[in-house]
All heavy atoms as a GROMACS GRO file, in nm:
protein
  623
    1MET      N    1  11.689  13.230 -12.796
    1MET     CA    2  11.811  13.195 -12.726
    1MET      C    3  11.846  13.299 -12.621
    1MET      O    4  11.884  13.265 -12.510
    1MET     CB    5  11.924  13.179 -12.828
    1MET     CG    6  12.056  13.150 -12.767
    1MET     SD    7  12.071  12.978 -12.730
    1MET     CE    8  12.244  12.961 -12.715
    2THR      N    9  11.835  13.427 -12.658
    2THR     CA   10  11.872  13.532 -12.563
    2THR      C   11  11.781  13.530 -12.441
    2THR      O   12  11.830  13.548 -12.329
    2THR     CB   13  11.865  13.672 -12.629
    2THR    OG1   14  11.734  13.696 -12.676
    2THR    CG2   15  11.963  13.684 -12.742
    3ASP      N   16  11.652  13.506 -12.463
    3ASP     CA   17  11.559  13.500 -12.350
    3ASP      C   18  11.594  13.388 -12.255
    3ASP      O   19  11.587  13.406 -12.132
    3ASP     CB   20  11.414  13.483 -12.399
    3ASP     CG   21  11.363  13.605 -12.474
    3ASP    OD1   22  11.416  13.715 -12.450
    3ASP    OD2   23  11.272  13.588 -12.556
    4LYS      N   24  11.633  13.274 -12.308
    4LYS     CA   25  11.668  13.160 -12.224
    4LYS      C   26  11.792  13.189 -12.141
    4LYS      O   27  11.799  13.153 -12.024
    4LYS     CB   28  11.688  13.034 -12.308
    4LYS     CG   29  11.560  12.979 -12.365
    4LYS     CD   30  11.584  12.852 -12.440
    4LYS     CE   31  11.452  12.799 -12.496
    4LYS     NZ   32  11.467  12.671 -12.562
    5ILE      N   33  11.890  13.254 -12.201
    5ILE     CA   34  12.012  13.289 -12.128
    5ILE      C   35  11.980  13.387 -12.016
    5ILE      O   36  12.021  13.369 -11.901
    5ILE     CB   37  12.119  13.347 -12.223
    5ILE    CG1   38  12.171  13.238 -12.316
    5ILE    CG2   39  12.234  13.411 -12.144
    5ILE    CD1   40  12.262  13.288 -12.426
    6ILE      N   41  11.904  13.490 -12.049
    6ILE     CA   42  11.869  13.590 -11.948
    6ILE      C   43  11.788  13.528 -11.836
    6ILE      O   44  11.815  13.552 -11.717
    6ILE     CB   45  11.792  13.707 -12.014
    6ILE    CG1   46  11.885  13.783 -12.109
    6ILE    CG2   47  11.735  13.800 -11.909
    6ILE    CD1   48  11.816  13.885 -12.196
    7GLN      N   49  11.689  13.446 -11.870
    7GLN     CA   50  11.607  13.381 -11.767
    7GLN      C   51  11.690  13.289 -11.679
    7GLN      O   52  11.673  13.287 -11.556
    7GLN     CB   53  11.493  13.302 -11.832
    7GLN     CG   54  11.385  13.389 -11.890
    7GLN     CD   55  11.282  13.307 -11.968
    7GLN    OE1   56  11.293  13.185 -11.981
    7GLN    NE2   57  11.181  13.375 -12.019
    8ALA      N   58  11.782  13.214 -11.738
    8ALA     CA   59  11.865  13.121 -11.662
    8ALA      C   60  11.955  13.195 -11.563
    8ALA      O   61  11.967  13.155 -11.446
    8ALA     CB   62  11.948  13.035 -11.755
    9VAL      N   63  12.018  13.302 -11.609
    9VAL     CA   64  12.107  13.378 -11.520
    9VAL      C   65  12.026  13.445 -11.410
    9VAL      O   66  12.067  13.442 -11.292
    9VAL     CB   67  12.189  13.482 -11.600
    9VAL    CG1   68  12.267  13.573 -11.506
    9VAL    CG2   69  12.283  13.413 -11.697
   10CYS      N   70  11.912  13.503 -11.444
   10CYS     CA   71  11.828  13.567 -11.342
   10CYS      C   72  11.780  13.465 -11.239
   10CYS      O   73  11.780  13.493 -11.119
   10CYS     CB   74  11.710  13.638 -11.406
   10CYS     SG   75  11.755  13.791 -11.493
   11LYS      N   76  11.742  13.347 -11.286
   11LYS     CA   77  11.697  13.242 -11.195
   11LYS      C   78  11.812  13.196 -11.104
   11LYS      O   79  11.794  13.179 -10.984
   11LYS     CB   80  11.642  13.123 -11.274
   11LYS     CG   81  11.581  13.016 -11.188
   11LYS     CD   82  11.520  12.906 -11.273
   11LYS     CE   83  11.460  12.798 -11.186
   11LYS     NZ   84  11.400  12.692 -11.267
   12MET      N   85  11.930  13.180 -11.162
   12MET     CA   86  12.047  13.138 -11.085
   12MET      C   87  12.082  13.242 -10.978
   12MET      O   88  12.119  13.207 -10.866
   12MET     CB   89  12.166  13.119 -11.179
   12MET     CG   90  12.293  13.075 -11.112
   12MET     SD   91  12.429  13.055 -11.229
   12MET     CE   92  12.466  13.225 -11.268
   13GLN      N   93  12.070  13.369 -11.012
   13GLN     CA   94  12.103  13.478 -10.918
   13GLN      C   95  11.985  13.518 -10.829
   13GLN      O   96  11.999  13.604 -10.743
   13GLN     CB   97  12.152  13.600 -10.996
   13GLN     CG   98  12.279  13.576 -11.072
   13GLN     CD   99  12.395  13.548 -10.980
   13GLN    OE1  100  12.409  13.610 -10.874
   13GLN    NE2  101  12.478  13.453 -11.017
   14ARG      N  102  11.869  13.459 -10.857
   14ARG     CA  103  11.746  13.487 -10.781
   14ARG      C  104  11.706  13.635 -10.787
   14ARG      O  105  11.678  13.698 -10.685
   14ARG     CB  106  11.760  13.442 -10.636
   14ARG     CG  107  11.776  13.293 -10.624
   14ARG     CD  108  11.776  13.248 -10.480
   14ARG     NE  109  11.785  13.103 -10.478
   14ARG     CZ  110  11.863  13.036 -10.396
   14ARG    NH1  111  11.938  13.101 -10.310
   14ARG    NH2  112  11.865  12.906 -10.399
   15VAL      N  113  11.707  13.688 -10.908
   15VAL     CA  114  11.660  13.824 -10.932
   15VAL      C  115  11.564  13.821 -11.050
   15VAL      O  116  11.567  13.729 -11.132
   15VAL     CB  117  11.775  13.924 -10.962
   15VAL    CG1  118  11.870  13.934 -10.846
   15VAL    CG2  119  11.849  13.888 -11.088
   16THR      N  120  11.480  13.921 -11.060
   16THR     CA  121  11.390  13.930 -11.174
   16THR      C  122  11.459  14.004 -11.287
   16THR      O  123  11.558  14.075 -11.265
   16THR     CB  124  11.261  14.007 -11.136
   16THR    OG1  125  11.296  14.143 -11.106
   16THR    CG2  126  11.190  13.943 -11.018
   17TYR      N  127  11.407  13.988 -11.406
   17TYR     CA  128  11.463  14.058 -11.521
   17TYR      C  129  11.453  14.209 -11.500
   17TYR      O  130  11.546  14.283 -11.531
   17TYR     CB  131  11.392  14.016 -11.649
   17TYR     CG  132  11.438  14.092 -11.771
   17TYR    CD1  133  11.566  14.074 -11.821
   17TYR    CD2  134  11.355  14.182 -11.835
   17TYR    CE1  135  11.611  14.143 -11.933
   17TYR    CE2  136  11.398  14.253 -11.947
   17TYR     CZ  137  11.526  14.233 -11.995
   17TYR     OH  138  11.570  14.302 -12.105
   18ASN      N  139  11.341  14.255 -11.444
   18ASN     CA  140  11.325  14.398 -11.419
   18ASN      C  141  11.429  14.451 -11.322
   18ASN      O  142  11.478  14.563 -11.338
   18ASN     CB  143  11.184  14.429 -11.369
   18ASN     CG  144  11.080  14.417 -11.477
   18ASN    OD1  145  11.110  14.432 -11.595
   18ASN    ND2  146  10.958  14.388 -11.439
   19ASP      N  147  11.465  14.372 -11.222
   19ASP     CA  148  11.571  14.412 -11.130
   19ASP      C  149  11.705  14.415 -11.203
   19ASP      O  150  11.787  14.504 -11.181
   19ASP     CB  151  11.581  14.316 -11.011
   19ASP     CG  152  11.466  14.333 -10.913
   19ASP    OD1  153  11.400  14.439 -10.915
   19ASP    OD2  154  11.443  14.238 -10.834
   20ALA      N  155  11.729  14.318 -11.289
   20ALA     CA  156  11.856  14.309 -11.360
   20ALA      C  157  11.878  14.428 -11.453
   20ALA      O  158  11.992  14.472 -11.471
   20ALA     CB  159  11.864  14.179 -11.439
   21ILE      N  160  11.772  14.482 -11.512
   21ILE     CA  161  11.788  14.594 -11.604
   21ILE      C  162  11.763  14.729 -11.537
   21ILE      O  163  11.770  14.832 -11.603
   21ILE     CB  164  11.698  14.579 -11.728
   21ILE    CG1  165  11.551  14.583 -11.690
   21ILE    CG2  166  11.733  14.456 -11.807
   21ILE    CD1  167  11.457  14.596 -11.808
   22SER      N  168  11.738  14.728 -11.408
   22SER     CA  169  11.710  14.853 -11.338
   22SER      C  170  11.836  14.939 -11.328
   22SER      O  171  11.947  14.894 -11.359
   22SER     CB  172  11.656  14.824 -11.198
   22SER     OG  173  11.759  14.772 -11.116
   23ARG      N  174  11.823  15.059 -11.283
   23ARG     CA  175  11.935  15.151 -11.266
   23ARG      C  176  12.010  15.127 -11.135
   23ARG      O  177  12.110  15.192 -11.108
   23ARG     CB  178  11.887  15.296 -11.270
   23ARG     CG  179  11.848  15.339 -11.408
   23ARG     CD  180  11.972  15.361 -11.488
   23ARG     NE  181  11.941  15.388 -11.628
   23ARG     CZ  182  12.026  15.372 -11.724
   23ARG    NH1  183  12.146  15.328 -11.701
   23ARG    NH2  184  11.992  15.397 -11.847
   24CYS      N  185  11.963  15.036 -11.055
   24CYS     CA  186  12.024  15.006 -10.925
   24CYS      C  187  12.168  14.960 -10.944
   24CYS      O  188  12.199  14.883 -11.034
   24CYS     CB  189  11.943  14.899 -10.853
   24CYS     SG  190  12.006  14.861 -10.689
   25ARG      N  191  12.258  15.006 -10.856
   25ARG     CA  192  12.399  14.972 -10.869
   25ARG      C  193  12.446  14.876 -10.759
   25ARG      O  194  12.564  14.870 -10.728
   25ARG     CB  195  12.482  15.100 -10.867
   25ARG     CG  196  12.457  15.182 -10.991
   25ARG     CD  197  12.518  15.318 -10.989
   25ARG     NE  198  12.652  15.321 -10.931
   25ARG     CZ  199  12.732  15.425 -10.936
   25ARG    NH1  200  12.694  15.533 -10.998
   25ARG    NH2  201  12.851  15.422 -10.881
   26LYS      N  202  12.352  14.801 -10.703
   26LYS     CA  203  12.390  14.702 -10.602
   26LYS      C  204  12.484  14.599 -10.664
   26LYS      O  205  12.470  14.561 -10.780
   26LYS     CB  206  12.266  14.632 -10.547
   26LYS     CG  207  12.181  14.719 -10.457
   26LYS     CD  208  12.050  14.655 -10.420
   26LYS     CE  209  12.066  14.531 -10.340
   26LYS     NZ  210  11.937  14.476 -10.296
   27LYS      N  211  12.580  14.554 -10.585
   27LYS     CA  212  12.683  14.463 -10.636
   27LYS      C  213  12.622  14.335 -10.693
   27LYS      O  214  12.667  14.285 -10.796
   27LYS     CB  215  12.781  14.431 -10.524
   27LYS     CG  216  12.904  14.360 -10.572
   27LYS     CD  217  13.006  14.347 -10.460
   27LYS     CE  218  13.134  14.287 -10.513
   27LYS     NZ  219  13.240  14.284 -10.412
   28SER      N  220  12.521  14.281 -10.626
   28SER     CA  221  12.459  14.157 -10.674
   28SER      C  222  12.395  14.176 -10.811
   28SER      O  223  12.401  14.087 -10.897
   28SER     CB  224  12.357  14.106 -10.574
   28SER     OG  225  12.253  14.200 -10.556
   29LEU      N  226  12.335  14.292 -10.834
   29LEU     CA  227  12.273  14.318 -10.964
   29LEU      C  228  12.378  14.346 -11.070
   29LEU      O  229  12.361  14.307 -11.187
   29LEU     CB  230  12.174  14.433 -10.954
   29LEU     CG  231  12.051  14.406 -10.866
   29LEU    CD1  232  11.961  14.528 -10.860
   29LEU    CD2  233  11.973  14.285 -10.916
   30LEU      N  234  12.486  14.410 -11.033
   30LEU     CA  235  12.595  14.432 -11.129
   30LEU      C  236  12.653  14.299 -11.174
   30LEU      O  237  12.681  14.279 -11.293
   30LEU     CB  238  12.704  14.518 -11.067
   30LEU     CG  239  12.675  14.667 -11.057
   30LEU    CD1  240  12.785  14.737 -10.979
   30LEU    CD2  241  12.660  14.728 -11.194
   31PHE      N  242  12.673  14.208 -11.080
   31PHE     CA  243  12.725  14.076 -11.115
   31PHE      C  244  12.629  14.004 -11.209
   31PHE      O  245  12.672  13.939 -11.305
   31PHE     CB  246  12.752  13.992 -10.991
   31PHE     CG  247  12.801  13.854 -11.021
   31PHE    CD1  248  12.930  13.835 -11.068
   31PHE    CD2  249  12.719  13.744 -11.006
   31PHE    CE1  250  12.976  13.708 -11.099
   31PHE    CE2  251  12.763  13.617 -11.036
   31PHE     CZ  252  12.893  13.599 -11.082
   32THR      N  253  12.500  14.016 -11.184
   32THR     CA  254  12.400  13.954 -11.270
   32THR      C  255  12.409  14.011 -11.411
   32THR      O  256  12.409  13.937 -11.509
   32THR     CB  257  12.258  13.975 -11.214
   32THR    OG1  258  12.251  13.917 -11.084
   32THR    CG2  259  12.152  13.912 -11.302
   33ARG      N  260  12.418  14.144 -11.423
   33ARG     CA  261  12.430  14.207 -11.555
   33ARG      C  262  12.557  14.164 -11.626
   33ARG      O  263  12.556  14.138 -11.746
   33ARG     CB  264  12.428  14.359 -11.541
   33ARG     CG  265  12.293  14.414 -11.514
   33ARG     CD  266  12.296  14.566 -11.510
   33ARG     NE  267  12.195  14.609 -11.417
   33ARG     CZ  268  12.216  14.676 -11.305
   33ARG    NH1  269  12.337  14.715 -11.273
   33ARG    NH2  270  12.117  14.708 -11.226
   34MET      N  271  12.668  14.158 -11.552
   34MET     CA  272  12.794  14.116 -11.613
   34MET      C  273  12.784  13.973 -11.664
   34MET      O  274  12.833  13.942 -11.774
   34MET     CB  275  12.908  14.123 -11.510
   34MET     CG  276  12.956  14.260 -11.480
   34MET     SD  277  13.095  14.246 -11.368
   34MET     CE  278  13.080  14.398 -11.281
   35THR      N  279  12.722  13.887 -11.587
   35THR     CA  280  12.707  13.747 -11.625
   35THR      C  281  12.620  13.734 -11.749
   35THR      O  282  12.654  13.660 -11.842
   35THR     CB  283  12.649  13.665 -11.509
   35THR    OG1  284  12.730  13.686 -11.393
   35THR    CG2  285  12.644  13.518 -11.542
   36ILE      N  286  12.510  13.807 -11.752
   36ILE     CA  287  12.422  13.805 -11.869
   36ILE      C  288  12.499  13.853 -11.992
   36ILE      O  289  12.496  13.789 -12.098
   36ILE     CB  290  12.297  13.892 -11.846
   36ILE    CG1  291  12.204  13.827 -11.743
   36ILE    CG2  292  12.221  13.915 -11.977
   36ILE    CD1  293  12.091  13.917 -11.697
   37ALA      N  294  12.569  13.964 -11.979
   37ALA     CA  295  12.645  14.018 -12.092
   37ALA      C  296  12.750  13.918 -12.140
   37ALA      O  297  12.766  13.898 -12.261
   37ALA     CB  298  12.711  14.150 -12.052
   38TYR      N  299  12.820  13.853 -12.047
   38TYR     CA  300  12.924  13.758 -12.085
   38TYR      C  301  12.865  13.640 -12.162
   38TYR      O  302  12.915  13.604 -12.269
   38TYR     CB  303  12.997  13.708 -11.961
   38TYR     CG  304  13.100  13.604 -11.994
   38TYR    CD1  305  13.223  13.640 -12.049
   38TYR    CD2  306  13.075  13.469 -11.973
   38TYR    CE1  307  13.317  13.544 -12.082
   38TYR    CE2  308  13.169  13.373 -12.006
   38TYR     CZ  309  13.290  13.411 -12.061
   38TYR     OH  310  13.383  13.316 -12.094
   39PHE      N  311  12.757  13.580 -12.110
   39PHE     CA  312  12.699  13.465 -12.177
   39PHE      C  313  12.635  13.502 -12.311
   39PHE      O  314  12.642  13.426 -12.407
   39PHE     CB  315  12.598  13.393 -12.087
   39PHE     CG  316  12.663  13.310 -11.982
   39PHE    CD1  317  12.638  13.333 -11.847
   39PHE    CD2  318  12.750  13.207 -12.014
   39PHE    CE1  319  12.699  13.257 -11.749
   39PHE    CE2  320  12.811  13.130 -11.917
   39PHE     CZ  321  12.785  13.155 -11.784
   40LEU      N  322  12.573  13.620 -12.319
   40LEU     CA  323  12.516  13.664 -12.446
   40LEU      C  324  12.626  13.684 -12.550
   40LEU      O  325  12.610  13.649 -12.667
   40LEU     CB  326  12.436  13.792 -12.429
   40LEU     CG  327  12.301  13.778 -12.359
   40LEU    CD1  328  12.239  13.915 -12.338
   40LEU    CD2  329  12.207  13.688 -12.436
   41ARG      N  330  12.739  13.736 -12.508
   41ARG     CA  331  12.850  13.759 -12.600
   41ARG      C  332  12.913  13.627 -12.644
   41ARG      O  333  12.951  13.611 -12.760
   41ARG     CB  334  12.955  13.848 -12.533
   41ARG     CG  335  13.062  13.894 -12.625
   41ARG     CD  336  13.008  13.991 -12.727
   41ARG     NE  337  13.121  14.050 -12.799
   41ARG     CZ  338  13.112  14.113 -12.912
   41ARG    NH1  339  12.994  14.131 -12.967
   41ARG    NH2  340  13.217  14.161 -12.970
   42GLN      N  341  12.922  13.530 -12.552
   42GLN     CA  342  12.986  13.403 -12.583
   42GLN      C  343  12.898  13.311 -12.668
   42GLN      O  344  12.949  13.238 -12.752
   42GLN     CB  345  13.023  13.329 -12.453
   42GLN     CG  346  13.135  13.394 -12.376
   42GLN     CD  347  13.265  13.396 -12.453
   42GLN    OE1  348  13.307  13.296 -12.509
   42GLN    NE2  349  13.329  13.512 -12.457
   43TYR      N  350  12.768  13.312 -12.642
   43TYR     CA  351  12.681  13.211 -12.703
   43TYR      C  352  12.582  13.265 -12.806
   43TYR      O  353  12.498  13.190 -12.855
   43TYR     CB  354  12.605  13.136 -12.593
   43TYR     CG  355  12.700  13.061 -12.502
   43TYR    CD1  356  12.721  13.104 -12.372
   43TYR    CD2  357  12.770  12.950 -12.548
   43TYR    CE1  358  12.810  13.037 -12.289
   43TYR    CE2  359  12.859  12.883 -12.466
   43TYR     CZ  360  12.878  12.927 -12.337
   43TYR     OH  361  12.967  12.861 -12.257
   44THR      N  362  12.592  13.393 -12.837
   44THR     CA  363  12.510  13.449 -12.944
   44THR      C  364  12.600  13.534 -13.034
   44THR      O  365  12.715  13.557 -13.002
   44THR     CB  366  12.395  13.538 -12.890
   44THR    OG1  367  12.450  13.655 -12.830
   44THR    CG2  368  12.308  13.463 -12.791
   45SER      N  369  12.545  13.581 -13.141
   45SER     CA  370  12.620  13.668 -13.231
   45SER      C  371  12.579  13.815 -13.213
   45SER      O  372  12.600  13.896 -13.304
   45SER     CB  373  12.599  13.624 -13.376
   45SER     OG  374  12.462  13.632 -13.408
   46LEU      N  375  12.525  13.847 -13.098
   46LEU     CA  376  12.481  13.984 -13.073
   46LEU      C  377  12.600  14.078 -13.059
   46LEU      O  378  12.704  14.042 -13.003
   46LEU     CB  379  12.396  13.991 -12.946
   46LEU     CG  380  12.263  13.916 -12.946
   46LEU    CD1  381  12.198  13.926 -12.809
   46LEU    CD2  382  12.171  13.971 -13.052
   47SER      N  383  12.583  14.200 -13.106
   47SER     CA  384  12.686  14.302 -13.090
   47SER      C  385  12.676  14.361 -12.950
   47SER      O  386  12.580  14.339 -12.876
   47SER     CB  387  12.667  14.412 -13.194
   47SER     OG  388  12.548  14.484 -13.167
   48LEU      N  389  12.777  14.439 -12.914
   48LEU     CA  390  12.775  14.507 -12.784
   48LEU      C  391  12.654  14.601 -12.773
   48LEU      O  392  12.592  14.610 -12.668
   48LEU     CB  393  12.904  14.584 -12.762
   48LEU     CG  394  13.033  14.503 -12.753
   48LEU    CD1  395  13.152  14.596 -12.735
   48LEU    CD2  396  13.026  14.402 -12.641
   49THR      N  397  12.622  14.667 -12.882
   49THR     CA  398  12.507  14.757 -12.883
   49THR      C  399  12.377  14.682 -12.861
   49THR      O  400  12.290  14.726 -12.785
   49THR     CB  401  12.502  14.835 -13.016
   49THR    OG1  402  12.625  14.905 -13.034
   49THR    CG2  403  12.387  14.934 -13.018
   50GLN      N  404  12.362  14.566 -12.925
   50GLN     CA  405  12.241  14.487 -12.909
   50GLN      C  406  12.228  14.432 -12.766
   50GLN      O  407  12.119  14.432 -12.710
   50GLN     CB  408  12.239  14.372 -13.010
   50GLN     CG  409  12.222  14.419 -13.152
   50GLN     CD  410  12.248  14.309 -13.253
   50GLN    OE1  411  12.338  14.226 -13.236
   50GLN    NE2  412  12.169  14.309 -13.360
   51ILE      N  413  12.339  14.388 -12.709
   51ILE     CA  414  12.337  14.342 -12.570
   51ILE      C  415  12.302  14.458 -12.478
   51ILE      O  416  12.223  14.444 -12.385
   51ILE     CB  417  12.473  14.279 -12.532
   51ILE    CG1  418  12.497  14.151 -12.612
   51ILE    CG2  419  12.478  14.250 -12.382
   51ILE    CD1  420  12.637  14.095 -12.599
   52GLY      N  421  12.358  14.574 -12.507
   52GLY     CA  422  12.327  14.694 -12.429
   52GLY      C  423  12.180  14.728 -12.433
   52GLY      O  424  12.121  14.767 -12.331
   53CYS      N  425  12.117  14.713 -12.549
   53CYS     CA  426  11.974  14.740 -12.560
   53CYS      C  427  11.893  14.646 -12.472
   53CYS      O  428  11.796  14.687 -12.408
   53CYS     CB  429  11.928  14.729 -12.704
   53CYS     SG  430  11.977  14.867 -12.807
   54LEU      N  431  11.933  14.519 -12.467
   54LEU     CA  432  11.862  14.422 -12.383
   54LEU      C  433  11.875  14.456 -12.235
   54LEU      O  434  11.783  14.432 -12.157
   54LEU     CB  435  11.915  14.281 -12.408
   54LEU     CG  436  11.882  14.218 -12.542
   54LEU    CD1  437  11.959  14.088 -12.559
   54LEU    CD2  438  11.732  14.193 -12.554
   55LEU      N  439  11.990  14.512 -12.197
   55LEU     CA  440  12.015  14.543 -12.056
   55LEU      C  441  11.989  14.690 -12.022
   55LEU      O  442  12.014  14.733 -11.910
   55LEU     CB  443  12.161  14.510 -12.021
   55LEU     CG  444  12.200  14.363 -12.034
   55LEU    CD1  445  12.349  14.346 -12.008
   55LEU    CD2  446  12.119  14.278 -11.938
   56HIS      N  447  11.940  14.765 -12.121
   56HIS     CA  448  11.916  14.908 -12.106
   56HIS      C  449  12.042  14.984 -12.068
   56HIS      O  450  12.043  15.071 -11.982
   56HIS     CB  451  11.804  14.936 -12.005
   56HIS     CG  452  11.673  14.884 -12.049
   56HIS    ND1  453  11.557  14.909 -11.981
   56HIS    CD2  454  11.634  14.808 -12.155
   56HIS    CE1  455  11.456  14.850 -12.042
   56HIS    NE2  456  11.501  14.788 -12.147
   57ARG      N  457  12.153  14.949 -12.134
   57ARG     CA  458  12.283  15.012 -12.115
   57ARG      C  459  12.342  15.044 -12.252
   57ARG      O  460  12.293  14.998 -12.353
   57ARG     CB  461  12.380  14.918 -12.041
   57ARG     CG  462  12.333  14.869 -11.905
   57ARG     CD  463  12.330  14.984 -11.807
   57ARG     NE  464  12.302  14.945 -11.670
   57ARG     CZ  465  12.181  14.928 -11.619
   57ARG    NH1  466  12.075  14.940 -11.693
   57ARG    NH2  467  12.166  14.897 -11.492
   58ASN      N  468  12.450  15.121 -12.256
   58ASN     CA  469  12.513  15.147 -12.384
   58ASN      C  470  12.626  15.049 -12.408
   58ASN      O  471  12.664  14.974 -12.319
   58ASN     CB  472  12.558  15.294 -12.396
   58ASN     CG  473  12.665  15.330 -12.296
   58ASN    OD1  474  12.752  15.250 -12.264
   58ASN    ND2  475  12.658  15.452 -12.247
   59HIS      N  476  12.679  15.050 -12.529
   59HIS     CA  477  12.779  14.951 -12.568
   59HIS      C  478  12.907  14.962 -12.485
   59HIS      O  479  12.972  14.862 -12.457
   59HIS     CB  480  12.811  14.962 -12.718
   59HIS     CG  481  12.889  15.084 -12.754
   59HIS    ND1  482  12.831  15.208 -12.766
   59HIS    CD2  483  13.021  15.100 -12.777
   59HIS    CE1  484  12.923  15.295 -12.796
   59HIS    NE2  485  13.041  15.233 -12.804
   60SER      N  486  12.945  15.083 -12.444
   60SER     CA  487  13.068  15.096 -12.366
   60SER      C  488  13.053  15.038 -12.227
   60SER      O  489  13.149  14.983 -12.171
   60SER     CB  490  13.112  15.243 -12.359
   60SER     OG  491  13.013  15.322 -12.297
   61THR      N  492  12.934  15.044 -12.171
   61THR     CA  493  12.908  14.982 -12.042
   61THR      C  494  12.917  14.831 -12.055
   61THR      O  495  12.976  14.763 -11.969
   61THR     CB  496  12.769  15.023 -11.988
   61THR    OG1  497  12.763  15.166 -11.979
   61THR    CG2  498  12.742  14.961 -11.853
   62VAL      N  499  12.862  14.776 -12.161
   62VAL     CA  500  12.869  14.632 -12.185
   62VAL      C  501  13.015  14.590 -12.203
   62VAL      O  502  13.058  14.488 -12.148
   62VAL     CB  503  12.785  14.591 -12.308
   62VAL    CG1  504  12.805  14.444 -12.342
   62VAL    CG2  505  12.638  14.621 -12.283
   63PHE      N  506  13.093  14.669 -12.276
   63PHE     CA  507  13.235  14.639 -12.293
   63PHE      C  508  13.305  14.635 -12.157
   63PHE      O  509  13.384  14.545 -12.130
   63PHE     CB  510  13.300  14.744 -12.384
   63PHE     CG  511  13.445  14.719 -12.408
   63PHE    CD1  512  13.486  14.625 -12.501
   63PHE    CD2  513  13.541  14.789 -12.337
   63PHE    CE1  514  13.621  14.602 -12.524
   63PHE    CE2  515  13.676  14.765 -12.358
   63PHE     CZ  516  13.715  14.672 -12.451
   64HIS      N  517  13.274  14.730 -12.071
   64HIS     CA  518  13.332  14.734 -11.936
   64HIS      C  519  13.288  14.612 -11.855
   64HIS      O  520  13.369  14.552 -11.783
   64HIS     CB  521  13.292  14.863 -11.865
   64HIS     CG  522  13.342  14.871 -11.725
   64HIS    ND1  523  13.474  14.890 -11.694
   64HIS    CD2  524  13.276  14.858 -11.607
   64HIS    CE1  525  13.488  14.891 -11.562
   64HIS    NE2  526  13.369  14.872 -11.508
   65TYR      N  527  13.161  14.575 -11.864
   65TYR     CA  528  13.112  14.454 -11.796
   65TYR      C  529  13.193  14.332 -11.838
   65TYR      O  530  13.234  14.252 -11.755
   65TYR     CB  531  12.965  14.427 -11.828
   65TYR     CG  532  12.863  14.517 -11.762
   65TYR    CD1  533  12.732  14.518 -11.809
   65TYR    CD2  534  12.894  14.597 -11.655
   65TYR    CE1  535  12.636  14.598 -11.750
   65TYR    CE2  536  12.798  14.677 -11.595
   65TYR     CZ  537  12.669  14.678 -11.643
   65TYR     OH  538  12.574  14.755 -11.584
   66LEU      N  539  13.214  14.317 -11.969
   66LEU     CA  540  13.286  14.200 -12.019
   66LEU      C  541  13.430  14.198 -11.972
   66LEU      O  542  13.481  14.094 -11.930
   66LEU     CB  543  13.279  14.197 -12.172
   66LEU     CG  544  13.141  14.178 -12.232
   66LEU    CD1  545  13.146  14.194 -12.383
   66LEU    CD2  546  13.084  14.044 -12.195
   67ALA      N  547  13.496  14.313 -11.978
   67ALA     CA  548  13.635  14.320 -11.934
   67ALA      C  549  13.647  14.290 -11.785
   67ALA      O  550  13.736  14.214 -11.742
   67ALA     CB  551  13.692  14.459 -11.965
   68THR      N  552  13.558  14.343 -11.706
   68THR     CA  553  13.560  14.320 -11.561
   68THR      C  554  13.530  14.175 -11.530
   68THR      O  555  13.598  14.113 -11.448
   68THR     CB  556  13.458  14.412 -11.491
   68THR    OG1  557  13.489  14.548 -11.522
   68THR    CG2  558  13.460  14.392 -11.341
   69TYR      N  559  13.429  14.119 -11.595
   69TYR     CA  560  13.391  13.981 -11.570
   69TYR      C  561  13.506  13.887 -11.603
   69TYR      O  562  13.539  13.797 -11.524
   69TYR     CB  563  13.267  13.944 -11.652
   69TYR     CG  564  13.208  13.809 -11.618
   69TYR    CD1  565  13.115  13.798 -11.516
   69TYR    CD2  566  13.247  13.692 -11.685
   69TYR    CE1  567  13.060  13.674 -11.483
   69TYR    CE2  568  13.194  13.571 -11.653
   69TYR     CZ  569  13.099  13.562 -11.552
   69TYR     OH  570  13.048  13.439 -11.519
   70GLU      N  571  13.568  13.907 -11.718
   70GLU     CA  572  13.679  13.820 -11.758
   70GLU      C  573  13.800  13.835 -11.667
   70GLU      O  574  13.867  13.738 -11.637
   70GLU     CB  575  13.716  13.848 -11.904
   70GLU     CG  576  13.610  13.802 -12.000
   70GLU     CD  577  13.635  13.841 -12.144
   70GLU    OE1  578  13.733  13.916 -12.170
   70GLU    OE2  579  13.556  13.802 -12.230
   71ALA      N  580  13.826  13.957 -11.620
   71ALA     CA  581  13.942  13.979 -11.534
   71ALA      C  582  13.921  13.926 -11.392
   71ALA      O  583  14.014  13.873 -11.331
   71ALA     CB  584  13.973  14.128 -11.527
   72GLU      N  585  13.800  13.937 -11.341
   72GLU     CA  586  13.777  13.903 -11.201
   72GLU      C  587  13.722  13.762 -11.178
   72GLU      O  588  13.747  13.704 -11.074
   72GLU     CB  589  13.680  14.004 -11.138
   72GLU     CG  590  13.741  14.141 -11.124
   72GLU     CD  591  13.649  14.237 -11.050
   72GLU    OE1  592  13.555  14.193 -10.982
   72GLU    OE2  593  13.673  14.359 -11.061
   73PHE      N  594  13.646  13.710 -11.273
   73PHE     CA  595  13.574  13.585 -11.245
   73PHE      C  596  13.619  13.467 -11.329
   73PHE      O  597  13.578  13.356 -11.302
   73PHE     CB  598  13.424  13.608 -11.260
   73PHE     CG  599  13.372  13.717 -11.172
   73PHE    CD1  600  13.329  13.838 -11.225
   73PHE    CD2  601  13.371  13.702 -11.034
   73PHE    CE1  602  13.282  13.938 -11.143
   73PHE    CE2  603  13.325  13.803 -10.951
   73PHE     CZ  604  13.282  13.922 -11.006
   74LEU      N  605  13.699  13.490 -11.431
   74LEU     CA  606  13.747  13.379 -11.512
   74LEU      C  607  13.895  13.358 -11.484
   74LEU      O  608  13.969  13.452 -11.462
   74LEU     CB  609  13.726  13.408 -11.661
   74LEU     CG  610  13.583  13.427 -11.706
   74LEU    CD1  611  13.578  13.456 -11.854
   74LEU    CD2  612  13.498  13.305 -11.675
   75PHE      N  613  13.936  13.235 -11.489
   75PHE     CA  614  14.077  13.204 -11.459
   75PHE      C  615  14.150  13.167 -11.584
   75PHE      O  616  14.106  13.113 -11.675
   75PHE     CB  617  14.088  13.089 -11.359
   75PHE     CG  618  14.018  13.122 -11.230
   75PHE    CD1  619  13.895  13.068 -11.200
   75PHE    CD2  620  14.080  13.206 -11.139
   75PHE    CE1  621  13.833  13.096 -11.080
   75PHE    CE2  622  14.018  13.235 -11.020
   75PHE     CZ  623  13.894  13.181 -10.990
   0.00000   0.00000   0.00000
């Protein structure tokens, strides 16, 4: 399930998984990571730490991604 979510978001954003987990801080890649984190949190039972491992980030970064995504992109 997690692979399908990650692949779908990467395909929608037209980036590769390697780009999505890279250290690059480009806005488009940040949005991709936030979207992946949001959908993984909503549709799986993964913890913040587990999501962070998939994105090569720590749990506090994932928490920040979720808070930012919900505040800026959800109504």
